[in-house]
Every structure is written in C-alpha cells, then in structure tokens.
C-alpha positions in Angstrom: 0.2 -0.1 0.2 3.1 2.2 1.0 4.3 2.0 -2.7 0.6 2.9 -4.0 -0.1 5.6 -2.0 3.9 7.3 -3.2 2.9 6.8 -6.8 -0.4 8.1 -6.2 1.7 11.3 -4.2 4.2 11.3 -7.5 1.0 12.1 -10.1 -0.6 14.5 -7.8 2.8 16.5 -8.1 3.1 16.0 -11.4 -0.5 17.6 -12.2 0.0 20.6 -9.7 3.4 21.3 -11.2 1.8 21.1 -14.8 4.2 18.7 -16.5 3.6 15.2 -18.0 1.9 12.7 -15.5 1.0 9.9 -18.1 3.7 8.1 -16.8 2.4 8.6 -13.1 -0.8 7.6 -14.1 -0.2 4.6 -16.0 1.7 3.2 -13.2 -1.4 3.8 -10.6 -4.4 3.0 -13.2 -4.4 -0.9 -12.5 -4.7 0.3 -8.8 -7.9 2.7 -9.0 -10.4 0.6 -7.6 -8.4 -0.3 -4.3 -7.9 3.5 -3.9 -11.6 3.9 -4.0 -12.1 1.3 -2.0 -9.8 2.7 0.5 -10.8 6.1 0.4 -14.4 4.8 0.8 -13.0 3.0 4.0 -11.5 5.9 5.5 -14.4 8.3 5.1 -16.8 5.5 6.4 -15.2 4.4 9.1 -14.9 8.6 10.1 -17.8 9.0 9.8 -19.2 6.2 11.8 -16.4 7.8 14.2 -18.0 11.0 14.5 -21.3 10.5 15.3 -20.6 8.6 18.4 -17.6 10.6 19.8 -16.5 14.3 20.2 -14.6 16.5 18.0 -11.8 16.6 21.1 -12.0 12.4 21.2 -11.2 12.1 17.2 -8.2 14.8 17.9 -7.1 12.3 20.4 -7.8 8.9 18.4 -5.6 10.7 15.7 -2.6 11.4 17.7 -2.7 7.9 19.3 -3.0 6.2 15.7 0.4 4.5 14.3 0.3 7.4 11.6 0.7 9.9 13.6 
C-alpha cells in the first residue's frame, strides 16, 4: 500500500506542477479500484466514529494512531 500511496503522490505532484503525468497515471491505473475502496473505507470509518465521539476524542484518537 505504501508504494501505491507514493505513486499517487507522484501523480499529484505532476498534476499540480503542470508536467506530463502520463507515466505516473499508468503506474496507478490498475490500482484505481483499490484507491477508491481505501478512500471509501477511510471516510466511512471517520463518519461512523464522528457520530459516536466528540471532536476532542477524534483528535486524541488521531494522535494515538500508529500513523501519527
């Protein structure tokens, strides 16, 4: 997954800096479905968490995350 996120970031950089992004897009194109699923899972998890917890609890949860 980290390679996929790295490739996605490279594509974003090319798009932002208005350079040819064809190579980067081709690299992530087979994984677009997985990216959509990951994004949907992340957003759903956040929405479900946010409906049961306060904003301060969410911030505390993020700080204790292994990705923080």
